[in-house]
C-alpha positions as CSV (number, residue, x, y, z in Angstrom):
1,X,69.1,55.1,159.3
2,X,66.5,58.0,159.3
3,X,63.1,56.4,158.7
4,X,61.3,59.8,158.6
5,X,63.7,61.0,155.9
6,X,63.0,57.8,153.9
7,X,59.3,58.1,154.3
8,X,59.5,61.8,153.1
9,X,61.5,60.7,150.1
10,X,59.0,57.9,149.4
11,X,56.0,60.3,149.7
12,X,57.4,62.8,147.2
13,X,58.7,60.2,144.7
14,X,56.4,57.3,144.7
15,X,53.5,57.6,147.2
16,X,51.7,60.5,145.7
17,X,51.4,58.6,142.5
18,X,49.7,55.7,144.2
19,X,47.8,57.8,146.4
20,X,46.2,59.9,143.8
21,X,46.0,57.3,141.0
22,X,45.2,54.2,142.8
23,X,44.0,55.1,146.4
24,X,46.9,53.4,148.2
25,X,49.4,54.9,150.6
26,X,52.2,53.2,152.4
27,X,54.9,54.2,155.0
28,X,58.1,52.6,156.4
29,X,57.7,51.6,160.0
30,X,61.0,49.9,160.7
31,X,64.1,48.3,159.0
32,X,65.8,45.9,161.3
33,X,67.9,42.7,160.8
34,X,67.2,42.9,156.9
35,X,63.5,43.0,157.3
36,X,61.4,46.0,156.0
37,X,58.3,46.6,158.0
38,X,55.7,48.8,156.2
39,X,52.1,49.8,156.7
40,X,49.8,50.1,153.7
41,X,46.3,51.8,153.6
42,X,44.0,50.8,150.9
43,X,41.0,52.9,149.7
44,X,38.1,52.3,147.3
45,X,40.1,52.8,144.2
46,X,42.4,50.0,144.9
47,X,41.2,46.6,143.4
48,X,43.9,44.2,144.0
49,X,43.9,41.6,146.8
50,X,46.1,41.6,149.9
51,X,48.7,39.2,148.6
52,X,49.3,41.0,145.3
53,X,49.4,44.4,147.3
54,X,51.9,43.0,149.7
55,X,54.2,41.7,146.8
56,X,53.8,45.0,144.9
57,X,54.6,47.3,147.8
58,X,57.5,45.2,149.3
59,X,59.2,45.3,145.8
60,X,58.6,49.0,145.5
61,X,60.1,49.8,148.7
62,X,63.1,47.5,148.2
63,X,63.9,48.7,144.6
64,X,63.2,52.5,145.0
65,X,65.2,53.0,148.2
66,X,69.0,52.3,148.2
67,X,69.0,51.9,152.0
68,X,66.8,48.9,151.8
69,X,68.3,47.3,148.7
70,X,69.9,44.5,150.8
71,X,66.6,43.6,152.6
72,X,65.9,39.9,152.8
73,X,62.2,40.2,153.6
74,X,59.3,42.4,154.3
75,X,56.4,42.5,156.8
76,X,53.4,44.3,155.4
77,X,50.5,45.5,157.7
78,X,47.3,46.4,155.7
79,X,44.5,48.7,156.8
80,X,41.6,48.3,154.4
81,X,39.4,51.4,154.5
82,X,37.5,50.1,151.5
83,X,36.1,47.1,153.4
84,X,35.8,49.2,156.7
85,X,34.9,52.8,155.8
86,X,35.0,53.8,159.4
87,X,38.7,53.3,159.6
88,X,39.3,56.3,157.2
89,X,37.6,58.4,159.9
90,X,39.9,57.1,162.6
91,X,43.0,57.7,160.6
92,X,42.0,61.3,160.0
93,X,41.4,61.7,163.7
94,X,44.8,60.5,164.5
95,X,43.7,57.1,165.9
96,X,45.5,54.1,164.5
97,X,42.9,51.4,163.6
98,X,43.7,47.8,163.7
99,X,45.2,46.0,160.8
100,X,43.0,43.9,158.3
101,X,45.8,41.8,157.1
102,X,49.4,40.9,158.0
103,X,51.6,39.6,155.2
104,X,55.3,38.5,154.9
105,X,57.5,38.5,151.7
106,X,60.9,36.8,151.3
107,X,62.7,38.4,148.4
108,X,64.9,35.4,147.6
109,X,63.7,31.8,147.4
110,X,67.0,30.5,148.6
111,X,66.6,31.6,152.2
112,X,64.3,28.6,153.2
113,X,64.1,25.0,152.3
């Protein structure tokens, strides 16, 4: 699986809409053992909480990319530049800031008791 190619496709088809319209961007970090790992960067336009953001982004990635359609879960790492404006400068400088939240989503309720 070519993660760079999936990220490029996502950027063109979905991410530009969210980035310009809502101030949110995301990228795929990994897909292993049925678990999608994504990183999400929030800016001042985005007004949803971390849990809602995690659920929305996990489902967008799973539903919009055929390579990920059989995923059983998703790990979401959130960088919030709205709450921490200095992180935007770090990202633009090529420095990866720490995550403000880490969330997990299971796509089917039947996996755990």
